[in-house]
VEXVEXKOL-453172 format. One record per residue (C-alpha): residue number from 1; z, y, x negated; residue in three letters. Coordinates in Angstrom, 2 decimals, padded with zeros to 5 digits, always signed. Each point is the difference from the previous one (the first is absolute). Example, Ala and Ser with C-alpha at 12.3 -4.5 7.8 and 13.67 -1.06 7.14 Angstrom:
pos,pz,py,px,code
1,+007.80,-004.50,-012.30,ALA
2,-000.66,+003.44,-001.37,SER
! end
This chain:
pos,pz,py,px,code
1,+103.71,+094.26,-212.46,MET
2,+001.77,+002.02,+002.61,ASN
3,-000.45,+003.73,+000.50,SER
4,+003.40,+000.71,-001.53,PHE
5,-001.05,-001.10,-003.47,SER
6,-003.43,+001.65,+000.18,ASN
7,+001.47,+003.49,-000.18,ASN
8,+002.27,-000.59,-003.01,ILE
9,-001.14,+000.30,-003.57,ASN
10,+001.53,+000.60,-003.41,PHE
11,-000.45,+003.79,+000.18,SER
12,+001.99,+000.34,+003.20,LYS
13,+002.83,-002.13,-001.31,ILE
14,-000.02,+001.96,-003.28,SER
15,+000.32,+003.36,+001.77,VAL
16,+002.99,-001.31,+001.97,SER
17,+001.70,-001.39,-003.11,LEU
18,-000.60,+003.18,-002.01,ILE
19,+001.43,+002.08,+002.82,THR
20,+003.06,-002.23,+000.28,LEU
21,+000.58,+000.16,-003.76,PHE
22,-000.32,+003.82,-000.05,LEU
23,+002.28,+000.35,+003.03,LEU
24,+002.72,-002.06,-001.69,ILE
25,-000.46,+002.05,-003.18,TRP
26,+000.42,+003.19,+002.04,THR
27,+003.24,-001.27,+001.51,LEU
28,+001.44,-001.02,-003.38,VAL
29,-001.15,+002.82,-002.30,ASP
30,+001.59,+003.44,-000.12,GLY
31,-002.09,+001.59,-002.74,ASN
32,-001.66,+003.19,+001.26,LEU
33,-003.24,-000.54,-001.93,ILE
34,-000.30,-003.57,+001.28,HIS
35,+000.68,+001.10,+003.57,LEU
36,-002.71,+002.66,-000.23,GLY
37,-002.49,-002.60,-001.19,ILE
38,+001.14,-002.44,+002.70,LEU
39,-000.31,+002.67,+002.71,ALA
40,-003.58,+000.63,-001.09,PHE
41,-000.72,-003.73,-000.24,SER
42,+001.18,-000.42,+003.60,SER
43,-002.94,+002.15,+001.05,LEU
44,-002.36,-002.02,-002.18,VAL
45,+001.17,-003.32,+001.40,THR
46,-000.41,+001.37,+003.52,THR
47,-003.59,+000.81,-000.87,MET
48,-000.38,-003.56,-001.31,LEU
49,+001.44,-001.36,+003.23,HIS
50,-002.65,+001.74,+002.07,PHE
51,-002.69,-001.07,-002.44,HIS
52,+000.79,-003.71,+000.12,TYR
53,+001.39,-000.23,+003.55,PHE
54,-002.98,+001.54,+001.73,GLU
55,+001.48,+000.37,+003.47,SER
56,+003.46,+000.67,+001.37,THR
57,-001.18,-001.90,+003.08,ASP
58,+000.19,-003.23,-002.03,ASP
59,+002.76,-002.19,+001.44,LYS
60,+000.59,-002.03,-003.15,HIS
61,+003.69,+000.02,-001.03,PRO
62,-000.79,+000.95,-003.61,LEU
63,-001.74,+003.15,+001.22,ASN
64,+003.00,+001.04,+002.05,ARG
65,+002.51,-000.91,-002.72,ILE
66,-001.92,+001.90,-002.65,ASP
67,-000.42,+003.05,+002.23,PHE
68,+003.76,+000.03,+000.64,GLY
69,+000.67,-000.32,-003.72,LEU
70,-002.38,+002.88,-000.68,GLN
71,+001.78,+002.30,+002.45,LEU
72,+003.40,-001.01,-001.33,LEU
73,-001.17,+000.53,-003.59,PHE
74,-001.38,+003.48,+000.74,ILE
75,+003.10,+001.22,+001.81,PHE
76,+002.55,-001.49,-002.37,ILE
77,-001.76,+001.08,-003.20,SER
78,-000.64,+003.58,+001.09,ILE
79,+003.44,+000.52,+001.55,ILE
80,+001.78,-001.55,-003.00,LYS
81,-002.05,+002.18,-002.36,PHE
82,+000.95,+003.17,+001.88,PHE
83,+003.66,-000.99,+000.22,LEU
84,+000.31,-000.80,-003.71,ILE
85,-002.07,+002.99,-001.16,SER
86,+002.20,+002.33,+002.10,GLY
87,+003.14,-000.79,-001.96,ARG
! end
């Protein structure tokens, strides 16, 4: 086995897939209650990212992709919540 596959497990892939699903849901949904829950869940999934991906120094592509998704999810969900709740 190479070192690339040693660092990947089901938990890491699950966190990335959950984040991707919630990000897509945030982009599609306009319900204020749902957006509030999604904005809070963006913080929870960020906590999960740092729990399962122990180091940001890890050079594995899944780590970098998931970290980018986490940042995108946080910014989009919180900004969309504030924009829609301000109407």
